[in-house]
C-alpha positions in Angstrom: -8.7 24.1 -8.4 -9.0 23.4 -4.8 -6.4 21.4 -3.0 -3.9 21.0 -0.1 -0.4 21.9 -0.6 2.6 20.6 1.2 4.9 23.5 1.6 7.9 21.7 3.5 8.7 19.2 6.0 7.3 19.5 9.4 3.9 19.0 11.3 0.3 19.8 10.0 1.2 23.6 10.0 3.3 23.1 6.5 -0.2 21.8 4.9 -2.0 24.8 3.3 -5.5 24.7 1.8 -5.7 26.5 -1.5 -8.3 27.5 -4.2 -6.0 28.7 -6.8 -3.9 25.6 -7.6 -3.3 25.0 -11.3 -5.3 22.4 -12.9 -3.0 19.9 -14.4 -3.0 19.3 -18.1 -2.2 15.5 -19.2 0.7 15.0 -21.4 0.5 12.6 -24.5 0.6 9.5 -22.3 -1.6 10.6 -19.4 -5.1 10.8 -18.2 -6.6 13.6 -16.0 -8.6 12.1 -13.3 -11.2 13.8 -11.2 -10.6 12.8 -7.6 -13.7 11.2 -5.9 -12.0 10.2 -2.7 -8.2 10.0 -1.5 -7.1 8.2 1.5 -4.7 9.3 4.2 -2.2 6.7 5.2 1.2 6.6 7.0 3.1 7.1 3.7 1.7 10.6 3.5 2.5 11.4 7.0 6.1 10.2 6.8 6.7 11.7 3.6 5.6 15.0 5.4 8.0 14.2 8.2 11.0 13.3 6.2 10.8 9.8 7.9 12.1 8.1 4.6 15.2 9.9 4.6 18.4 7.9 5.3 19.6 10.6 7.8 17.7 11.9 10.6 14.9 13.5 8.8 16.9 15.5 6.2 15.3 17.1 3.4 18.2 16.2 0.8 16.8 12.4 0.4 13.4 12.6 1.8 11.4 11.0 -1.0 11.0 7.3 -1.7 13.6 7.6 -4.5 16.2 9.1 -2.2 15.7 12.7 -3.9 14.7 15.9 -2.1 11.0 16.7 -2.5 9.9 19.7 -4.6 7.7 22.1 -3.1 4.8 22.8 -3.0 3.8 19.3 -3.4 0.1 17.9 -3.4 0.3 14.7 -1.4 -2.1 11.8 -1.6 -1.3 8.3 -2.6 -4.4 6.4 -2.4 -6.8 7.6 -5.0 -10.0 6.7 -6.6 -11.7 8.8 -9.4 -13.0 9.3 -12.9 -10.9 10.0 -16.0 -12.2 13.3 -17.6 -9.5 13.9 -20.1 -6.8 12.0 -21.9 -3.5 12.8 -23.7 -3.2 12.6 -27.5 -1.7 9.1 -27.2 -4.5 7.7 -25.3 -7.7 6.2 -26.4 -10.8 8.5 -26.0 -12.8 5.3 -24.9 -11.1 5.7 -21.5 -13.0 9.0 -20.9 -15.6 8.5 -18.0 -13.8 5.3 -16.6 -13.9 5.0 -12.8 -10.2 4.2 -11.8 -8.0 3.5 -9.0 -4.4 4.8 -9.5 -1.6 2.6 -8.8 0.7 4.6 -6.2 4.2 3.3 -7.4 4.8 4.9 -10.5 7.2 3.4 -13.3 6.4 6.2 -15.7 6.0 9.9 -15.5 5.6 12.6 -18.0 6.0 10.0 -20.8 9.4 8.9 -19.5 10.1 5.4 -17.9 11.4 6.1 -14.5 15.0 4.4 -13.5 13.7 3.9 -10.1 10.0 3.7 -8.8 8.4 7.2 -7.9 5.4 7.3 -5.3 2.6 9.4 -6.2 2.1 12.2 -3.7 5.9 12.4 -3.1 8.1 12.6 -6.2 5.0 14.0 -8.1 1.6 15.4 -7.2 -1.1 13.1 -5.8 -4.7 13.1 -5.0 -5.2 15.9 -2.1 -6.9 18.1 -4.9 -9.9 18.2 -7.3 -7.8 16.8 -10.2 -4.6 14.8 -10.5 -2.7 13.6 -13.7 -0.9 10.4 -14.0 0.4 8.2 -17.0 -2.3 6.3 -18.3 -1.0 2.7 -17.7 -1.3 3.5 -13.8 -4.9 4.5 -13.8 -6.7 1.1 -13.4 -10.5 0.7 -14.3 -12.6 -0.7 -11.6 -16.1 -1.8 -11.9 -17.4 -2.1 -8.1 -20.4 -1.3 -6.0 -18.2 0.2 -3.2 -18.0 3.8 -3.0 -15.1 6.2 -3.8 -14.1 6.4 -0.1 -14.3 2.7 0.3 -12.0 2.1 -2.9 -9.6 4.8 -1.9 -8.6 2.5 1.1 -6.9 0.0 -1.4 -4.2 1.3 -3.4 -1.3 1.2 -0.9 -2.5 -1.2 1.8 -4.0 -3.9 -0.4 -1.5 -3.8 -3.3 1.2 -4.3 -0.6 -0.4 -7.1 1.1 -1.2 -8.8 -2.3 2.3 -8.4 -3.0 3.4 -10.1 0.0 1.0 -12.9 -0.1 1.9 -13.6 -3.9 5.7 -13.6 -3.1 5.1 -16.2 -0.3 2.9 -18.2 -2.7 0.1 -18.8 0.0 -2.2 -21.6 -1.1 -5.7 -22.8 -0.3 -5.9 -24.5 3.3 -2.6 -23.2 4.5 -1.9 -21.6 7.8 -0.8 -18.1 7.6 0.3 -15.9 10.6 -0.1 -12.1 10.2 1.6 -9.9 12.6 0.3 -6.2 13.2 -3.0 -7.5 11.6 -5.1 -4.7 12.9 -3.0 -2.1 10.7 -3.8 -1.1 7.1 -1.8 -3.8 5.4 -2.4 -6.1 8.2 -6.4 -6.1 7.8 -5.9 -6.3 4.0 -3.8 -9.3 4.3 -6.2 -11.0 6.7 -9.0 -10.3 3.9 -6.9 -11.4 1.1 -5.6 -14.5 2.5 -8.9 -15.6 3.7 -10.2 -15.0 0.1 -7.3 -17.4 -1.0 -9.0 -20.0 1.4 -6.2 -20.0 4.1 -6.5 -20.5 7.7 -5.8 -17.1 9.1 -4.1 -16.3 12.5 -3.9 -12.6 13.3 -1.6 -11.2 16.1 -3.5 -8.2 17.6 -4.4 -6.5 20.8 -7.7 -7.9 22.8 -9.5 -4.5 22.0 -9.3 -5.4 18.3 -9.7 -8.9 18.1 -13.4 -9.0 17.5 -12.8 -6.7 14.5 -10.3 -9.0 12.9 -12.6 -11.9 13.5 -15.3 -10.0 11.3 -12.8 -9.5 8.6 -12.1 -13.1 8.5 -9.3 -14.0 10.9 -9.8 -17.8 12.3 -7.7 -17.5 15.5 -6.5 -14.6 17.4 -2.9 -14.5 19.1 -2.7 -11.6 21.6 0.5 -9.4 21.1 1.8 -10.4 24.7 1.3 -14.1 24.1 4.4 -16.3 23.3 3.8 -17.7 19.9 4.6 -21.3 20.6 2.1 -21.4 23.5 -0.5 -19.7 21.6 -0.1 -22.0 18.5 0.0 -25.1 20.8 3.2 -26.4 19.0 1.5 -26.1 15.6 3.6 -24.6 12.7 2.4 -22.4 9.9 3.3 -22.3 6.3 3.5 -18.7 5.6 4.3 -15.7 7.9 3.4 -12.0 6.8 5.5 -9.9 9.2 4.5 -6.2 9.2 6.3 -5.5 12.8 9.9 -6.7 12.8 11.7 -6.5 15.9 12.6 -8.9 19.0 9.8 -11.5 17.9 11.4 -12.3 14.6 13.4 -15.5 15.7 10.1 -16.7 17.2 8.5 -16.3 13.6 11.2 -18.5 12.0 10.7 -21.0 14.7 7.0 -21.6 13.9 7.4 -21.9 10.2 7.0 -25.4 8.6 7.9 -26.2 5.1 5.9 -26.0 1.9 5.4 -28.8 -0.7 4.8 -27.7 -4.3 3.8 -30.6 -6.6 6.9 -32.7 -7.1 9.0 -30.4 -5.2 9.8 -32.2 -2.0 10.3 -29.1 0.1 11.7 -25.7 0.1 12.8 -23.2 2.7 10.1 -21.5 5.0 8.2 -18.5 3.4 8.6 -15.4 5.0 7.2 -12.2 3.4 8.5 -9.1 5.4 7.1 -5.6 5.0 10.3 -3.9 4.3 11.1 -6.5 1.6 7.7 -6.6 0.0 6.3 -2.9 0.0 4.4 -2.0 -3.3 6.9 0.8 -3.8 10.1 -1.0 -3.1 9.4 -4.5 -4.3 12.6 -6.6 -5.1 
C-alpha cells in the first residue's frame, strides 16, 4: 500500500513516501480501516522529534509509553475511515462502518496494555491507505461532516472533552480557556459552548474574530492582566493549555462551585498535562 514511513528521529528528511508498504492484516480482535483522512498535529511532530523523551530528545524513551520507537513507523493519530475487514472475533456487521479511531490505545494485538499506547507512536497509525486497530478503538460515527473534517477530532476534541468532564463544567458557568486558538483550545471553546457555558477565550487580537465565530462570548488578549480584563469577576472553571508564569493569576480568578447539597468545593482547574487523552489520571 501507499504510505509514509518514519525512518528515525529528526526533521522532515526522516519521512519517506513508499508504495510497497505491506498492507496490515487484522488479528482476531482487530479491524482493518481504509483511511479516508488522517490529520497532522503536534503529537506527530513531537513524536518524530523525540520530544516526549524525559532526556534531551533521546531515542531510548521517545514514545508516549517511555519506550523506544521501532522504525520504520507509520505515524498519524487522527484517523477517519471505513472498516473493510474484521478479525475472526469481530462481528461481520461492522463491515462498512464509518469510524473514528480512538488514538489512546488500551489494547493491541489482542492484549490489554499495561500502560496506554498512542497510535502512530508505539504502533502504526493513519499515514497510509490502511491501518489496523483493536475493534474497541474503532468508534462508529454517523455524520454529515467530511472525512477531512472528522479527522480533526480524535486528539484535540477528546482531550478537550476529558478536561471539561473532569472539571464538571455546567450550563451557565463561566469558563476561561487559555491557548484558545490552538487545536485543543478551539475544541474546548466549542464543547464548552455546547454545554451552555459562558466562554472566555484567551488569544491574540489576530485570532479573536475566529474564536467569536466558534462561540467565545468574551475575548481576553494574551498581554492583558486577567484581573483587569475580567473586571474583578471570577470564573468557575479554568481550562489551562499554556501553563507558565500566568498560573498564579488563574488560581486567583477561580471562584467556588456549588453542587446540589454540597456547600462548596475547591476550585476546579483542568490542566493540559494532567488531562491529556493519552495520559489521563
